[in-house]
C-alpha positions as CSV (number, residue, x, y, z in Angstrom):
1,M,13.2,-1.9,13.5
2,L,14.2,-3.9,10.3
3,D,17.7,-5.1,11.9
4,Q,15.5,-6.3,15.3
5,V,13.1,-8.3,12.6
6,V,16.2,-10.1,10.9
7,S,18.2,-10.4,14.0
8,S,17.9,-13.8,14.5
9,F,19.5,-14.6,11.3
10,A,21.4,-11.6,10.1
11,E,25.3,-11.4,10.2
12,S,25.6,-8.4,11.9
13,T,23.4,-6.2,14.6
14,N,23.3,-3.4,11.3
15,F,22.6,-5.9,8.5
16,S,19.9,-4.0,7.3
17,S,21.1,-0.5,7.6
18,N,24.7,-2.1,5.7
19,V,22.2,-3.4,2.7
20,F,20.0,-1.0,2.5
21,K,19.4,3.0,2.7
22,M,16.4,3.9,4.7
23,F,14.9,7.0,5.7
24,E,11.4,7.9,6.8
25,Y,9.3,9.6,4.9
26,D,6.5,12.6,5.0
27,P,3.1,11.3,3.8
28,D,2.0,14.9,3.2
29,K,4.6,15.1,0.8
30,Q,5.3,13.5,-2.2
31,L,8.6,12.2,-3.3
32,D,10.3,12.2,-6.5
33,L,12.6,9.6,-7.5
34,G,14.2,10.1,-11.0
35,H,11.6,9.8,-13.5
36,F,8.9,8.8,-10.8
37,V,6.7,10.5,-8.4
38,I,5.2,8.8,-5.5
39,R,2.1,10.3,-3.8
40,F,0.6,8.8,-0.2
41,V,-2.8,8.6,1.1
42,A,-4.4,8.2,4.2
43,V,-6.5,5.0,4.4
44,R,-8.7,3.0,6.7
45,H,-6.5,0.4,8.9
46,Y,-6.7,0.2,12.5
47,I,-3.0,1.4,12.6
48,P,-1.7,4.1,10.0
49,T,-1.3,3.3,6.7
50,Y,-1.0,4.8,3.4
51,A,-1.9,3.7,0.0
52,L,0.3,5.1,-2.7
53,S,0.5,5.9,-6.3
54,V,3.6,6.3,-8.4
55,T,4.0,8.1,-11.5
56,G,5.9,7.7,-14.3
57,T,5.2,7.2,-17.9
58,R,1.9,5.2,-16.3
59,R,0.6,5.2,-13.0
60,L,0.5,2.3,-10.7
61,A,-1.9,2.3,-7.4
62,Y,-1.2,0.5,-4.4
63,T,-3.8,0.0,-1.8
64,S,-1.4,-1.1,1.1
65,D,-2.9,-2.4,4.0
66,S,-6.7,-0.7,4.0
67,G,-10.2,-1.4,3.9
68,L,-12.7,-0.4,1.7
69,C,-12.7,3.7,1.7
70,P,-13.2,6.6,-0.6
71,E,-9.6,7.5,-0.5
72,L,-8.9,4.1,-2.0
73,L,-11.1,5.0,-4.7
74,Q,-9.2,9.0,-5.1
75,V,-5.8,6.3,-5.5
76,A,-7.3,3.7,-7.9
77,K,-9.1,6.4,-10.7
78,G,-6.8,6.4,-13.6
79,A,-4.3,4.1,-12.9
80,D,-3.0,1.9,-15.3
81,L,-2.0,-0.9,-12.8
82,L,-4.2,-1.1,-9.6
83,L,-1.9,-3.5,-7.0
84,C,-4.2,-4.5,-4.1
85,N,-3.3,-5.8,-1.0
86,V,-6.1,-8.9,0.1
87,G,-6.0,-9.5,3.6
88,R,-9.6,-11.3,4.0
89,C,-10.6,-14.7,3.4
90,L,-13.6,-15.4,1.3
91,G,-17.0,-15.5,3.1
92,A,-14.9,-14.9,6.4
93,E,-16.5,-12.5,8.8
94,I,-13.8,-11.1,10.9
95,G,-14.3,-7.8,12.0
96,H,-11.7,-7.8,14.0
97,L,-9.1,-7.3,11.3
98,W,-10.9,-4.3,10.1
99,G,-8.8,-2.4,7.6
100,H,-8.0,-5.3,5.2
101,L,-10.0,-5.7,1.8
102,S,-11.7,-9.0,0.5
103,P,-11.0,-10.1,-2.7
104,A,-14.7,-9.4,-3.6
105,E,-13.7,-5.7,-2.4
106,A,-11.1,-5.5,-4.3
107,G,-12.9,-6.3,-7.5
108,Q,-15.4,-3.8,-6.4
109,L,-13.0,-1.0,-6.0
110,A,-11.3,-1.8,-9.5
111,K,-14.9,-1.5,-11.1
112,E,-15.7,1.8,-9.2
113,A,-12.2,3.0,-10.4
114,G,-13.0,2.4,-14.0
115,L,-10.2,-0.2,-14.1
116,S,-12.5,-3.3,-15.4
117,D,-15.1,-4.3,-17.7
């Protein structure tokens, strides 16, 4: 799929696979990459997507594309850093884009997870 996306400017038809080692992950299992452990949690979006946490000596939580949901709170609690993907504009009511955080919801998530003052 990535090769198709970059096909209009890539030097070859398998540009991405020549540059990157790609594989699918099983979201029901954790990934162990050296000193890092990556865990996945299914979250609210109109197509399947997963928030994740990356644990090493500290823990990073990433919301991915998701609307506010209990699963995001599960991922965010106890994180040293929360990275939120915000996909809705301030004040915009765009129900057809269900599955995206607004800036206010990102702040609410951080507060509920105990990550802000």
